[in-house]
N, C-alpha and C positions, 0 to 999 in steps of 0.2 A: 651180805648174802645169808639168808637163813635157810633152814631145812624145809621151810614151807614154800620156798621159791625154787622148784626143781629145774634142773638144766637138762638132764637126760630125757631124750625123746622130743624135745621142743625144737631141735635143729638150730636154735639161736639163743645164746645166753642173754639174760636181761642186760639192759644198757649199763646200769650202774656196776654190774659185775664185770662187764667188758672194760669199763673205765678203771676199775680197781686192778684188773689183771694187766692192762697196758701200763699203768703206773708201776706195778710191781716189776714188770719186765724192764722198764726203763731204769728203775733203781738197781736191779741186779746185774744189768749189763753195762751200758755206757755210764750209768750213775755210780758204779762201784769205784771207779778210779777217782772220781771227785770226792765221794764220801770218805774214802779211805785216807784222804789227805786233808780233809776239812778240820779246822780247830774244833775241839770238843764243845766249846761254848756255842759255836755256830750250829753244831749238830743238834743241840737242844732246841734252838730256834726253828730249825728245819723240821724237827720232829713235832714241834708244837703246831706249825702250820699244816704239816701233812696229816697229823692225827685229827685235827679239826676238820680238814677236808674229807677224810674218810668217814668221820662221824656224821657229817651232813648227808652222806650218801646212804646211810643206813638207819632210816627212821624206825623200822621194825626192830633192828638190832638194839637201838637205844632203849626202847620201851621194854624189851625183854631183859636187857642188862639191868635196868632199874628194878624189874621184878625179881631177878636173881638176888640183887642187893637186899631187897626187902625180905625175901624168904630167908636169906642167910642170917640177917640180924634179928628177925622176929621183933620182939618188944625191946630189944637192946637199943641204947642210944648209939647213933653212928658218930664217928669222930669228926665228921664234917658234913656239909650239906650234900645230899645225894647227887644233885646235878654236878657239883664240883668233883665228886668221886668218879662219876661216869666220864666226865670230860678228861680228867687226868689219866684214867685207865687207857683211853685211846691214844693220848699223847705218849704215855710210857711204852705202850706196845709198839708205836711207831719208832721210838728211840731204840728199843731193843732189836727191832728188825733191822734198822740201819746199822746197829753195832755188829751184826753178823758180817757185814761187808768189810769189816776191819779185821776179821779173823786172820787172814794171811799176814797181816802186819804186826800181829802180837808176837812177842818173843820174851825171853827172860829179862832182857834189858828194858823193855817197854811196858810189861804187864802192869806195873804199879800205876801207870798213867790211866789205866782202865778200871782197875778194881783193887780195893784194899781187902785184907782178910783179917777177921777177928776170930780168935779161938783156935789158932793153929796148934796151941799147946794141947788142946783136947784131941786133935787128930794124932799128934805125936805120941800122946799117952796111949791111945788106942793101938797104934802100930807097934808100940813097945811090948804089947802083949803077945805079938807074933801070930795073930790069927786074922789079920786083915781088918779093914774098916769099911762099913757101909755108910756112905754119905747119902742119907735119905732126904729127898727134896720133894717139893710140890711144884707144879707149873706156876710158879709164883715169881714175879719180877723177871729179871734176865737169868732164869735158872740155869741156862746152858753155860753161863760164865764160870761155873765150877770147873769145867774142863780146861780152858786156858789158864784160869787162876791157879789151879793146883798143878796142872801139867807143866807149866812154865816155871814153877817153883821147885821142880825136880821130883815131885811125888809120882809114883807109878800109877797112872790114872786110867781107869776103865769106865765105860759108860754103857749101861744096859738100856736100850731104847729102840724106837722104830726109825728107820731111815725116812727122811722127809718125803721121798717119792711114793712111799706106801700110801700116803693120804690120797693120792690121785686115784688109786685103785679102790680104796675104802669108800670114797665119796664119788665114784664114777657116775652114778645115776642122779646125784643131787647137787654136785658142786663143780666137778672137774671140767675144765676147758683146756684146749691145747696150750694156751698161753700160761695158764697156771701150772701145767705140767713142766714147762720150761723153767718157770721160777723155782719150783720145788727141786728140779734137777740141779739147778745152779746153787741153791742153798746147800744141797748135799755135797757138792764139790767143795764148797768152802768149809763145811764142817769136817770133812775128811782131812783137812790140812791142820787140824788142831792136834796138840800133843796128847792124844788119847787113843786107846784101843776101843773101837766101837764093837759092841756085842749086840747083834740083832735079836730083839726080844721074840721075834717070830721063828727063830731058828733054835738049834740046840743050845741049852743054857749051861753046858759043861764049862765053857770058858769063864762064866760068872763064878761058879764054885771054885774053879782052879785059881783064879786071880786072888781070891780070898785066902785059899790055902797057901798061896805064895806070899802072903802078907802084903798084898797090894790094896789099893783103894778102888772101891766100886761105887759109882754113882748111879742112882736110879730114882724114879719118881713113884710116889705111892698112889697117885691119882689118875693114872692112865686108864684107857678103856679096855685093855686086854686083860688076860688072866683066865684061869680055870676054876679057882676056888675063891670065895669071897667071905668077908666078914663086915659087920655093920659097926660104924663108929659115929659118935656124936661130933659133928664139926660145926662149931659155933652153935647155931640153934637149929641145925638140920641133921637128919640121919643120912650118912653117906655109905655107899657100898664100895669097899676098897678091896683090892687083891691081897691075898695072904702071902704073896711071893716074898716081900721083904723079910717077914718073920721066919718063913721057911728057910731062907738063905742063912739067917742068923742062927737058927736052931741047929742046922746041919753042919755049920762051919765054926760056930763059937765066935764069929766076928763081932766087933763092937758096932752098935748102931748109933749114929750121930745125926740128930735133926739139924738140917742146914738150910739156910735161906740166902737169897741174893736180893738186895733191896736197893733202890735208888729213888730218893725222894725227888719230886718235881723240882727242876732247876739245878740239881747237883750234877757235876761233871762225871763223877766216878760212881761205880757200883760198890756196894759194901756186902761182902760175903761174910756171913755170920755162922760159924760152926759152934754149936752148943755142946755141952758135956754129953758123953755117951749115956744112953738110957740104961738103967739097971734092968737086966732081963728077969722077968717075973715068971717063975715056973708054976704050973698048975697040974693037977692030976688029970684033968680033961684037956685034950689037945686043942679042941675048938675054943674052949674058954681061954686057954693060954695064949692063943693067937690073938683073940679079940682084946684081951687085957693089954697086951704089948702094943698092938696097933693103936688102941685108944690112948695109951701113954704118949705116943707120937702125935696123935691128933690133938691132944690137949695143948701141946707145945705149939703146934702149927696154928691152932685156932687163935691163940693169943696174937700171933702176927697178922692173921687175917683181920682181926678186930682192929688192930692198930693201923694197918695200912691196907684197907680193902681194895684200893685202886690197883695194887700189885697183883691181885688175883681175879679181879672181876672179868677181864677179857677172857680168861680161861674158863670161868664159870659159864660164860655165854657160849663158848665153843662146845663144851660138854652138853649143854642144852641142845645145841643145833644137831649134834650127831647121835642123840639118844635113841633114834629109831634103829641104828645099826650097832649100838653098843651091846656087848654080851650081857652086861649088867648096867643099867642106867646109874649114873653117879648118885643121884638123889631119888628118894621115894616120892617127892612131892611135886614132880613136874606136871604141868597141865596136859590134858589129853592131846595127842597128835592130831593135826588136821591135814588131810590129804596124803598121809603116809601111814603105812602099817608098821607096827613095832615088830621087829624080827624076834623070833624065839631065840633062846640062848644057843640052841644047837645051830640054827641058821647063822647067827652072828659069829659063832666060833668058826664055822666053815668059811664064811665071808672073809674074816680077818686072816685066816690061815691061807686062803687062796691069794689074797692081796699080798701077804708077806712073801709067799713063794714066788710071785711074779716080779716083785721088786728087786 
């Protein structure tokens, strides 16, 4: 389903969207009991079949994903053939979606079956400073695994994000169907069973500052579509517009900022969470320059991972491309012109997001 295939006002969603939503509903309801008990090796095979099926339903999605891949790499050599990267992106996304169904069954005794953690010493060193730690991620791989991976290891975990049901309101005119709303609601039920304090990015951010002052862990993504202030960073071979929020949190609290990723190569049973050393904070006389320099330092680390494993990020790149008409600030500057849709102004998009967040 792309943003060029509107649902709102048509009275009937496209057939392929109906098939996807029925499949999602089947997975999240009767399928959850089966998936939660299935061996992990079987889960990978099911994800392979499911990912390939979904990919065959989205011809437009595939061509747009391939273009996102080309734009991101520019003249750089890709690590593998583009078709293989696109194929694996769909399979990995399906695996990650199926993994959500296992959230209620994760606990301190079983979490190592799902995810290994590298670099815990960097997090421990950051917390030893007594000012909290910002685990800064992108929507890369199974990024939400940071919540059970750290929460079940006993770390006081907080997550600043948007509840899944908010997407039903954000995409009310272009994507939302009653079936999809039920899927999003079910996903939110499962996420709320994780060992984490959820902080709604559309509400007051005081809890985010407070958890850092209490020397806790705050997870957040740098590449979301919300925010009020922006800076531009070089991400691989593109210019990206990213929120200044992570650096503002670090500036005001003195918390450490640790670039973190979750990666699972095709065929592997477990995810690998990698916590890298805290980035040294770079001060500048000009505040805007200070924010840009520090966000660029993170983008440099993140870009290395995108170049190495582009399939882990490609599905999200396609998502941001789809919703660019309602983004406060489109993720990249080089998107093609919209067809059949009007780009919201920043003010309209802010009001749209605020209203969606308040309704959720």
